[in-house]
C-alpha positions as CSV (number, residue, x, y, z in Angstrom):
1,X,118.3,104.2,101.7
2,X,120.6,107.3,102.9
3,X,120.0,108.9,99.1
4,X,116.5,108.4,99.4
5,X,116.0,109.7,102.8
6,X,117.8,113.1,101.8
7,X,115.7,113.3,98.4
8,X,112.6,113.4,100.0
9,X,113.9,115.9,102.4
10,X,114.7,118.0,99.2
11,X,111.8,117.2,97.5
12,X,109.4,118.6,101.2
13,X,111.7,121.5,101.5
14,X,111.2,122.5,98.1
15,X,107.3,122.2,98.2
16,X,107.0,124.0,101.1
17,X,109.8,127.0,100.1
18,X,108.9,126.9,96.5
19,X,107.1,130.6,95.4
20,X,106.0,132.0,92.6
21,X,107.5,135.1,93.0
22,X,110.8,133.5,92.7
23,X,110.1,132.9,89.0
24,X,109.2,136.7,88.7
25,X,112.4,137.5,89.7
26,X,113.9,136.3,86.8
27,X,115.3,138.8,84.2
28,X,116.0,138.7,80.6
29,X,118.9,141.2,79.7
30,X,118.4,143.8,77.5
31,X,120.3,145.2,74.9
32,X,120.3,149.0,74.1
33,X,121.7,150.3,70.7
34,X,123.0,153.4,70.5
35,X,122.4,155.5,67.3
36,X,124.5,158.8,66.7
37,X,122.8,161.3,64.6
38,X,124.7,164.4,63.5
39,X,123.1,167.4,64.2
40,X,124.5,170.1,64.3
41,X,126.4,171.9,67.0
42,X,124.8,175.0,68.7
43,X,126.8,177.9,69.5
44,X,127.6,178.7,73.0
45,X,127.0,182.3,73.9
46,X,129.5,183.8,75.5
47,X,128.6,186.5,77.8
48,X,130.8,188.7,80.1
49,X,130.2,187.9,83.4
50,X,129.9,190.5,85.2
51,X,129.0,190.9,88.8
52,X,126.1,193.1,89.1
53,X,125.5,194.9,93.0
54,X,122.8,194.3,94.2
55,X,119.4,196.1,92.8
56,X,117.0,195.6,95.7
57,X,118.0,195.8,99.5
58,X,115.7,194.7,102.4
59,X,117.3,197.3,104.6
60,X,118.4,200.3,104.5
61,X,121.6,201.2,106.1
62,X,121.1,203.3,109.9
63,X,121.1,207.1,109.9
64,X,119.9,206.9,105.8
65,X,117.9,209.9,105.1
66,X,115.1,210.3,102.3
67,X,114.9,212.9,99.9
68,X,112.0,213.8,98.9
69,X,110.8,214.8,95.4
70,X,107.6,214.9,93.9
71,X,106.4,213.1,96.6
72,X,108.8,210.2,95.9
73,X,111.7,209.2,98.4
74,X,114.8,208.4,97.1
75,X,117.4,207.0,99.6
76,X,121.1,207.3,99.0
77,X,123.2,204.7,99.9
78,X,126.7,204.0,98.8
79,X,126.6,206.3,96.0
80,X,123.3,205.1,94.6
81,X,119.7,206.0,94.9
82,X,116.9,203.3,96.2
83,X,113.1,203.8,96.3
84,X,111.0,202.3,98.1
85,X,108.7,199.4,96.3
86,X,106.7,196.2,97.5
87,X,108.7,195.9,101.1
88,X,112.2,196.1,99.7
89,X,114.2,199.3,97.8
90,X,114.9,199.0,94.3
91,X,117.7,200.6,92.7
92,X,116.8,203.6,90.7
93,X,118.1,206.8,88.8
94,X,117.0,210.3,90.3
95,X,114.8,212.0,87.6
96,X,116.0,215.0,86.3
97,X,115.7,218.3,88.4
98,X,116.0,216.3,91.3
99,X,118.2,218.5,93.9
100,X,120.6,217.5,96.9
101,X,123.0,219.7,98.8
102,X,126.0,217.1,98.6
103,X,126.7,214.5,96.0
104,X,126.4,211.1,97.2
105,X,129.3,209.2,97.2
106,X,132.7,209.8,95.4
107,X,132.2,212.1,91.6
108,X,134.1,213.3,89.2
109,X,134.7,217.3,87.7
110,X,134.1,217.5,84.2
111,X,134.2,220.7,81.7
112,X,132.4,219.9,78.6
113,X,132.0,222.7,76.5
114,X,132.9,225.6,78.8
115,X,130.4,223.7,81.5
116,X,130.8,222.1,84.7
117,X,129.4,218.9,85.6
118,X,129.6,216.2,88.2
119,X,129.3,212.5,87.5
120,X,128.6,210.0,89.8
121,X,127.9,206.5,89.4
122,X,125.9,207.1,86.3
123,X,124.6,210.6,87.2
124,X,125.9,213.9,86.0
125,X,124.6,217.3,88.1
126,X,125.2,220.8,87.7
127,X,125.7,223.2,90.5
128,X,122.6,225.4,90.6
129,X,122.3,227.9,93.6
130,X,124.4,226.5,96.4
131,X,122.5,222.6,95.4
132,X,123.7,220.3,93.1
133,X,120.9,219.2,89.7
134,X,120.2,216.2,87.8
135,X,120.7,217.2,84.1
136,X,120.8,215.0,81.2
137,X,124.5,213.4,80.3
138,X,126.6,216.2,77.6
139,X,126.9,214.0,74.9
140,X,130.7,214.4,74.2
141,X,131.5,214.0,77.7
142,X,133.7,211.4,78.8
143,X,133.3,209.1,82.0
144,X,136.9,207.4,83.4
145,X,134.3,203.9,84.4
146,X,130.5,203.1,84.1
147,X,128.4,201.2,87.2
148,X,128.6,197.5,86.6
149,X,124.7,197.5,85.8
150,X,125.4,199.2,82.7
151,X,123.6,197.0,79.8
152,X,125.8,196.0,76.4
153,X,123.2,196.6,73.5
154,X,124.3,196.8,69.6
155,X,123.3,200.7,68.3
156,X,124.0,200.7,64.4
157,X,126.4,198.3,64.3
158,X,128.2,200.2,67.8
159,X,128.9,198.3,70.9
160,X,127.7,200.8,73.4
161,X,126.3,200.9,77.1
162,X,123.3,201.6,78.0
163,X,122.5,203.6,81.5
164,X,120.4,205.8,82.9
165,X,118.8,206.5,79.1
166,X,122.0,207.3,77.9
167,X,124.1,205.3,75.3
168,X,128.2,205.5,76.2
169,X,130.7,204.2,73.9
170,X,134.4,202.7,75.2
171,X,137.3,204.5,74.1
172,X,140.2,204.8,75.0
173,X,140.1,207.4,78.0
174,X,137.0,205.6,79.2
175,X,133.2,206.0,78.3
176,X,131.9,208.8,76.2
177,X,128.1,209.8,76.0
178,X,127.2,209.2,72.5
179,X,123.8,210.3,72.6
180,X,120.3,210.4,75.0
181,X,117.8,208.1,74.6
182,X,114.2,209.3,74.3
183,X,111.2,209.0,77.3
184,X,108.8,207.0,75.2
185,X,105.7,207.7,77.4
């Protein structure tokens, strides 16, 4: 008799606690088939990881004076020039003919075919009437190093570096000016 009461109480509990959602929780195990496909492996392109200096500034350092030339303001900061564009200051090279009294940053004095040039962060200068004028890079000039934002490119099968509309070729002593690029207006 005790078993009968136990069975009846189990059926009553099963009746009250039975729900169709309990059956929906049952899952079947799915098998996944892995298929190996022989595809050609893509070559990884390795680029030189060169750390490029910031080309934009949000604010200029204190006491930075603008150098105005042809209604354009150039701001020398750390040997480089910046111009105002859309609320920020963007790195720019001064145009040829731009004159200043002192060369910003460290510079190197070069002698190329009897003429004296001064080089600083990708810009060549010549002394004209106690001022320094930005001039085109003299072909054949050799500089010790280029700024970090010089772009590496292939020019007629030779690895060259392009900076400020000038092509440089790496040599033992540094970088030699190979050719000037034309403005395409």
